[in-house]
Steps between C-alpha positions, in 0.01 A plus 500: 500500500744220588743704708770240534549177308339191646840350593510740795307443819451679828556328832329666798711466814486652847760675712396578859139445393536762220438363149742569216530368148789327324490493119676185387553300185545126465727324255638156443873431517649152459157352553438687825250779559667811641373842602642848457384806693434798273372761748332548836185704561490627859248741649186362331182368655403136467218598257742691274744210495226259406394732216857498364517125549188462289646723232810284482278197448412644157204692631492860385531817707428853378782657304490799730603278792827388332757770419870518418603812690861517376753300299877535548798346323640242740681209335817662360554720807446211740736273304773766483482572872480129590815419301681807638426381853594142416836630375541697821510833318274669756743404777795622291333840469474510880474239772191676638250451219225636725622854432284677242794630295624142448155391379487806273844420358391144419182637340712725273722206399207271416312795349787547253463133405123516452417858393812706414425875471573781745492487879203739490299263282596212729369691801163525324477134399310398816186603308543198272761278667544319831880554487532737796246305706680170440822668617322600820443870424137602550324832469595785267840471330705820513767528230733701726477268800452162334727558199753781528578469871509121467741538206735707717495230769551225241794679336673528837476120523631421149847387607357273771243349263761433232728344761212266593447414132873432460503275809213302346618472138880543500776295659877490500639404160173561313477628144329842485359683197542877468392755241381860474238681297367855464154641559415831339320772692254771405458841661739728689757362745723802563571406862564131434842345549414181310298619197739594220567462129693188404517204263133414457440129455133569417603709195309799644707798395448830673389345829685500829520162668601290796716187488383186678724210600354160586667208675345152467597152605590238239132420439401862437337563839550872583697577814603866488429809293674835495416831332802687362555832329380512140848539348654205688705267279466123525856420600512761779234310700672159517748557786232668713263208446768244586577695820127503583482121460797454731439770760121537518402141423798336669583273205874462442514282189281545191515446127398836355329487158482834316410605148759567230710809558411507871807323643758702307875460537518782755213355703644149476831618647319641807321174585632271773524185288560276801138548612321652199488318167333651196336403173438753224536546125722715282382765257623505140791736568628272779472198270693685231774589751538132592525413131763771445702363794479148358320360808207382288448448125181565305523153348431351846142630517262215426122498456455167681782462752641715779876547466681572828823703524712544816710811564647606839242324719217633284285278279348623173202312355470572125144469366315586181126552460389454136172684561679805640757473222233550234322767703815708558609471138156602370478791743843639409435468126169682535652784704785544255251518210285756683807708585625491141159605368486801736861600428441477123204737535715754681781478245256540207316789666544853359302669777691750711481429874650638818733200534746363245450160337785348702332599827162368387656173381678463832171536685331237283785253552493561876120459504527148360822429699682401182808726524746209519380367162534828306806685370418868440720693257501874437354783706221755495266449206764322293478162667490133394495171684576133462430194708775353716474151353780360716325619817165360386651158427682501834176583681305240300734230621372567855132464410332260741822449695513545875754411766408410856787532744537390861757438771303204639720196462392228258481237775217698663315606186522361147503717190141404419386582856685833488326608178166380636552699822583812301183456297309486830516881494188477284315441828599849616390642164165326546474659845565845352240437231239404762594794721491762226246392240324166484331489839615710795524823297755688709448801277373767519661590831279759669733578792726807506733438796804274464416280800147431378623431146739244649225354719262473202762294315551288814123437525502387135787260574313351797194456279719320246632283786142376560439473126817293451392247761151482351650433156707212638183336630309571178752326272258212421284758317777533241443138402133582436594802286729294285740656252411786266185708466351729762558394857173450679654463842723806512554645847262784412231245414552323833456828691189594301352155557559524874353851507161361401481316833282751681405576857124560498309676778155335477176585678231230533184628669631701796837322526825608334795269446819482295546228240802429284415385150580135430815465284455364149683187386778714352530714813504191720788356293697826530434521875608140542830569319559808716415309816238751614147418615238773459 
């Protein structure tokens, strides 16, 4: 058989009078012939090397003399670790990377990027992946030593690592993006101080949860993550996060961007406005209050232009989104119709039940969250209803309307820039989506102690930190994908493509060597964008 393509050749060289082979390939670049070393073959006799040399000259050798002993995933793991080291993440984890726990911690971070799954499954991946070996961990991988104990060491370093990230990506006066999400849990957590029932943003009723806050720079690069108790409310986290930015990160002046309802009036009054500026949006009830006070008028909302209102050193940017206007109106109309249909069934029913019709109607209205649009008359089983038309019309006037407010002066940030900066919060939402569902798959969380739950979330954030930097370098792929249709070059596709770069343990005659498969044209393009040579 032709063991290796004819473009490869074997050079027989000598070191201290001992022969050894060098498998090389030749190629032409810019009109010049160049050579690339593929592998070395030490420990063979001169006769064996000449036999291999003949085989590479398109002469056949017996199939039994050429074997692939093992094949491990190499490309994705090597790329992830290379970029992590280029970013200095291994040094952020600990200045002494030679320590095994630091290498294990980096393996868990990159492992989350490449494989997801539990720590136990990651400890077994050395059977099919070179991940641990590339990180510098050889021999059997023990889940307790290489994962759980390393997690405990990593968690103790979280504040120091996040301080290093802040020093690298934040600076005085920078705009920061902040938001929180929830992650539901499964199983029993009776002894946990952070797992609790609360407002579930995943719409998973009946599940306890944790709340996760994420701080990013203006470009969406993650800097700090925190795990909070499952019943924590958005607005209660703002002052603590501002204090963390000032005290832990040493940054005195920032522009804090939070989602609507996060910087409430009470929270706003507690902020030191000389050093901390904020950008957020109002909810519908806040907008209605401003209208009632005469500060803004509904007639000022425009589908094309941003109208700016000043009031007591605060600027209000009035905007209207026609797409959201139609969506909100359609949604409310549908919910009202569904509620009416269910209520009509209850009123027309003659079946005796444990609860009166008024109680059952109340439950239906609460289920669809339509209480403000219904006027209930009567009691017990003698009950009727009518729609609050005035309230519906008043609410309809707010469809698609939103108000961005800030205390940043207009000379430093225009109205258009302010609205654009508020909309930058979508970058944090994209981070949450990657962390929870689309790629890193934070759930299910297999850990039962609070510290390891927190460390698991921290590992996921560090994996997203690598992923974010990879995505910045891979932006030219978006131009290839174009607009619409299925994306060929999604991040998942890039990882799967890199995974097919294998590390092969090959035996030729009596010699064994390791060869990395040659990247395809697509893989070479991806590697070139990422700035990594395999």
